[in-house]
MARNUDREN-605708 format. One line per 3 residues: number of its first residue (from 1); their letters; for each residue x, y, z of C-alpha. Coordinates in pm, 1 decimal. Each point is the difference from the previous one (the first is absolute). Example, Ala and Ser with C-alpha at 12.3 -4.5 7.8 and 13.67 -1.06 7.14 Angstrom:
2
1	as	1230.0 -450.0 780.0 | 137.0 344.0 -66.0
This chain:
268
1	xxx	13029.7 6092.0 13270.6 | 49.7 158.8 340.0 | 307.4 216.1 124.8
4	xxx	17.2 -60.2 389.7 | 263.5 283.5 23.6 | -215.6 275.4 -139.9
7	xxx	-251.5 208.8 127.5 | -224.8 279.5 -156.2 | -81.5 292.7 205.9
10	xxx	-315.3 209.4 -121.7 | -131.0 312.2 205.7 | -323.8 172.7 -108.4
13	xxx	-226.8 264.9 121.3 | -333.6 154.0 -50.6 | 36.9 177.2 -323.2
16	xxx	71.3 -297.1 -222.1 | -241.0 -116.6 -229.1 | -107.8 -349.3 81.1
19	xxx	8.3 -125.2 -366.9 | 377.9 128.8 6.4 | 69.0 -206.9 334.7
22	xxx	-153.6 -292.8 -138.2 | 222.1 20.3 -312.0 | 332.6 8.2 220.9
25	xxx	-98.4 -271.3 200.5 | -117.0 -186.3 -284.8 | 344.5 51.1 -184.7
28	xxx	159.7 -162.1 348.3 | -208.6 -227.6 -39.1 | 94.1 -104.6 -379.6
31	xxx	380.4 -6.3 70.6 | 173.3 -276.2 -134.1 | 182.1 -12.8 325.1
34	xxx	-232.2 61.9 323.6 | 172.0 146.9 285.3 | -47.5 -182.8 338.8
37	xxx	-150.3 279.8 166.7 | -228.5 286.5 -148.5 | 29.1 295.5 270.6
40	xxx	-290.3 316.6 -45.2 | 14.6 251.8 264.7 | -340.9 224.2 5.2
43	xxx	112.7 337.0 48.8 | -318.5 156.0 199.0 | -336.3 -136.3 9.2
46	xxx	-125.3 -140.2 -366.7 | -347.4 63.7 -201.2 | -169.7 -307.0 27.2
49	xxx	43.7 -56.6 -379.4 | 362.8 -21.1 69.6 | -18.3 -252.1 270.6
52	xxx	-212.4 -204.5 -205.8 | 259.5 -31.9 -266.8 | 245.5 -111.0 282.3
55	xxx	-243.8 -227.1 203.1 | -82.9 -184.2 -353.8 | 399.8 -57.0 -71.5
58	xxx	167.4 -294.3 179.6 | 315.1 -37.9 184.3 | 96.1 331.5 77.8
61	xxx	160.5 108.9 328.6 | -214.5 307.7 85.0 | 102.0 279.4 243.3
64	xxx	-212.4 290.5 73.6 | 129.5 331.3 139.7 | -260.3 246.2 154.0
67	xxx	60.1 330.5 -175.5 | 133.1 37.5 -348.7 | 357.3 54.2 109.8
70	xxx	129.4 33.3 -311.8 | 224.7 -236.9 -233.1 | 327.3 28.5 217.0
73	xxx	-210.7 -141.8 324.3 | -219.8 -208.9 -189.6 | 270.5 -161.9 -211.5
76	xxx	243.6 -31.7 316.0 | -272.1 -211.6 183.1 | -20.1 -272.0 -284.4
79	xxx	373.8 12.0 -25.9 | 20.0 -100.0 373.9 | -195.8 -293.2 -71.3
82	xxx	196.7 -143.5 -277.5 | 156.2 -342.0 72.8 | 193.2 -76.2 -317.7
85	xxx	329.3 104.1 -173.3 | -154.7 246.3 -296.2 | -257.5 195.6 50.0
88	xxx	-189.5 149.0 -343.9 | -212.9 299.1 11.4 | -347.3 7.7 -203.2
91	xxx	-161.8 326.4 -9.8 | -396.1 -40.4 53.3 | -59.7 199.7 -317.6
94	xxx	249.7 -206.3 -231.5 | 32.7 -284.6 -204.6 | 265.0 -245.4 16.3
97	xxx	64.7 -197.6 -321.6 | -19.3 -393.4 37.4 | 352.0 -66.2 6.4
100	xxx	127.3 298.6 192.4 | 97.0 -196.5 366.3 | 127.7 -259.8 -206.9
103	xxx	248.0 189.6 -213.7 | 97.1 229.5 285.6 | 100.1 -302.1 222.4
106	xxx	201.2 -145.6 -233.1 | 205.7 317.3 -112.7 | 35.0 86.1 348.9
109	xxx	138.9 -322.6 59.6 | 178.8 -39.0 -299.1 | 185.5 349.9 49.7
112	xxx	23.8 -19.2 365.7 | -151.3 331.3 60.4 | -171.0 159.3 297.0
115	xxx	-251.2 212.9 -164.1 | -180.3 -81.8 -333.0 | -258.1 213.8 -218.2
118	xxx	-146.1 14.9 -313.6 | -105.2 231.8 -268.1 | -388.0 76.0 -49.8
121	xxx	-281.0 0.3 -192.6 | -212.5 344.5 40.3 | -338.9 23.2 -65.0
124	xxx	-300.3 234.3 113.2 | -340.1 -198.0 -41.8 | 95.0 -270.2 -166.5
127	xxx	244.5 -239.3 112.3 | -50.6 -184.2 -342.5 | 151.0 295.2 -194.8
130	xxx	273.4 145.0 182.8 | 148.1 328.3 -148.2 | 393.3 -12.1 103.9
133	xxx	279.9 -200.9 136.7 | 128.3 150.7 339.2 | 355.6 -131.0 0.2
136	xxx	308.8 75.4 232.7 | 336.7 -66.8 29.1 | 88.4 -385.4 -5.0
139	xxx	378.5 -30.3 132.1 | 56.0 89.6 385.6 | 263.9 264.2 -112.7
142	xxx	-207.6 169.3 -227.5 | -322.8 -17.7 249.9 | 238.0 132.6 305.2
145	xxx	76.6 280.8 -208.4 | -396.8 50.4 -90.8 | -66.8 9.1 360.2
148	xxx	212.6 279.6 60.9 | -346.5 206.3 -182.0 | -303.5 -257.1 -14.2
151	xxx	-100.4 -319.7 146.7 | 195.3 -243.9 -150.8 | -238.0 -310.3 -8.6
154	xxx	-399.5 -31.5 -83.2 | -150.0 -44.7 269.1 | -291.8 -224.2 -93.7
157	xxx	279.0 -209.3 -115.3 | 165.4 -44.5 279.1 | 181.1 -314.0 117.9
160	xxx	262.3 13.4 278.9 | 132.9 -192.0 282.2 | -195.1 20.4 320.0
163	xxx	336.9 10.8 194.2 | 137.0 294.5 -198.4 | -301.0 167.4 79.1
166	xxx	8.8 -25.5 342.3 | 375.7 46.1 42.8 | -76.2 354.3 -110.1
169	xxx	-260.6 88.2 209.0 | -329.8 -100.7 -216.2 | -234.9 313.0 -122.0
172	xxx	33.4 322.9 153.6 | -300.7 279.2 -10.4 | 101.8 179.7 -330.6
175	xxx	-324.4 114.5 -147.7 | -4.3 -110.8 -356.1 | 353.6 -101.2 -14.3
178	xxx	10.1 -314.8 264.3 | 140.4 -216.4 -301.6 | 259.2 246.0 -143.2
181	xxx	125.3 40.1 425.8 | 58.2 -403.5 52.4 | 139.6 -8.8 -371.3
184	xxx	288.3 262.3 119.3 | 98.9 -167.8 320.6 | -17.5 -309.0 -151.3
187	xxx	301.5 111.6 -233.0 | 129.0 152.7 226.3 | 75.0 -283.8 229.1
190	xxx	133.2 -180.9 -328.3 | -268.0 -233.4 -100.2 | -12.4 -109.1 -403.0
193	xxx	-276.2 127.8 -215.9 | -116.7 -52.0 -349.5 | -298.1 50.8 -212.9
196	xxx	-113.7 -196.3 -274.6 | -47.6 169.1 -320.7 | -350.8 -243.5 -77.7
199	xxx	-317.3 163.3 148.9 | -145.6 -228.6 256.4 | -262.8 233.4 118.1
202	xxx	-294.7 184.9 -135.6 | 17.8 341.6 188.7 | -318.6 218.3 31.6
205	xxx	57.2 396.8 -92.8 | -222.5 216.5 138.5 | 2.8 413.7 10.4
208	xxx	-44.1 -54.0 380.1 | 337.5 -92.8 21.3 | 142.6 308.6 -160.9
211	xxx	-228.6 218.3 229.1 | 162.9 -158.1 273.5 | 340.0 86.1 -92.6
214	xxx	-81.6 382.3 59.5 | -108.7 -77.8 383.0 | 179.0 191.7 304.4
217	xxx	64.0 -303.5 165.7 | 156.8 -181.8 -321.5 | 243.6 321.1 -10.8
220	xxx	86.8 -49.6 352.7 | 78.7 -366.0 -62.2 | 262.3 163.2 -186.9
223	xxx	174.0 53.1 229.3 | 27.5 -298.2 175.4 | 112.2 -158.9 -345.9
226	xxx	277.1 226.4 -79.2 | 127.6 -62.4 372.3 | -3.4 -363.8 -54.5
229	xxx	191.8 5.5 -323.0 | 254.1 243.0 207.7 | 41.1 -240.6 288.9
232	xxx	40.4 -339.7 -267.7 | 277.7 205.8 -140.6 | -159.8 -20.9 -316.2
235	xxx	11.7 393.7 -87.8 | 113.2 309.8 156.9 | -175.5 242.5 185.5
238	xxx	53.8 295.4 -292.1 | -158.5 -301.5 -219.8 | -281.0 -75.7 262.3
241	xxx	-66.6 329.4 -9.8 | 1.4 39.4 -391.6 | -247.3 -327.1 40.0
244	xxx	-227.4 166.8 208.6 | -50.2 325.2 -224.2 | -19.3 -195.2 -318.5
247	xxx	-235.9 -291.8 95.9 | -245.6 286.5 156.6 | 5.5 196.4 -274.1
250	xxx	-111.5 -272.4 -235.6 | -279.6 -60.5 258.4 | -93.7 342.4 -81.4
253	xxx	-40.6 -21.2 -358.3 | -361.6 39.7 -167.4 | -163.9 -338.5 -116.4
256	xxx	111.7 1.1 -334.4 | 402.7 71.7 71.2 | 5.5 -224.4 294.5
259	xxx	-180.4 -301.4 -214.3 | 259.8 57.1 -259.0 | 285.4 29.5 262.4
262	xxx	-126.8 -309.9 119.0 | 8.9 -172.7 -352.7 | 325.1 75.7 -45.9
265	xxx	172.6 -107.4 348.5 | -193.6 -354.4 -54.2 | -69.3 -51.4 -339.0
268	x	327.6 74.0 -177.4
């Protein structure tokens, strides 16, 4: 079955393993509801092995950036090409469960929401043996409260109304936090959110993700996040300062302490 109002958007860059990209694309092809289109943005030149995976996958609309411009630019380039009412994100190294799009589209339409995510199964090397469930608040009011301190939607599970994302200006350059920045603006504009409690995505967790949390670029982008929260009327300026200090302190924790804090935040 095909849903003519759904587009799947995936971005890929040179560091993704070909086998991971293959698994991600195969998981889209295995859906019980197929999208009208799958848009792939190549964020800079790709190795031959990655291009071979894309070349051998039928039905993709591909767009190539001349240089690696980062997640925001690649996401926006693909989003500019979306022609359907709904858009779903698919990460190039994660796996969507077969009923993901069907479950999400049914729930979004039934609930009348604009943005819908789900819980995720976390794994490190073997997707058949997940190690934890990453879950976030489900109801809109709880999601809005949670958004004051963290991204309230698991981005690899994101389904959203295209018009809503366009109305708030799409993706902006906020290194490593583009998705959180977008969710804040959508909440501030009054769009309705919901997260499904059941996992619909298998999410790859790597130590590199924790290493990026210590980058200077990420620390700088935190200022943008806190300004956006203030502009959206979601936190006061004193709360934004406290958030900035707390979140950057977390990023400077030793690896073991950071991992423990991560489990507490996302695994309950």
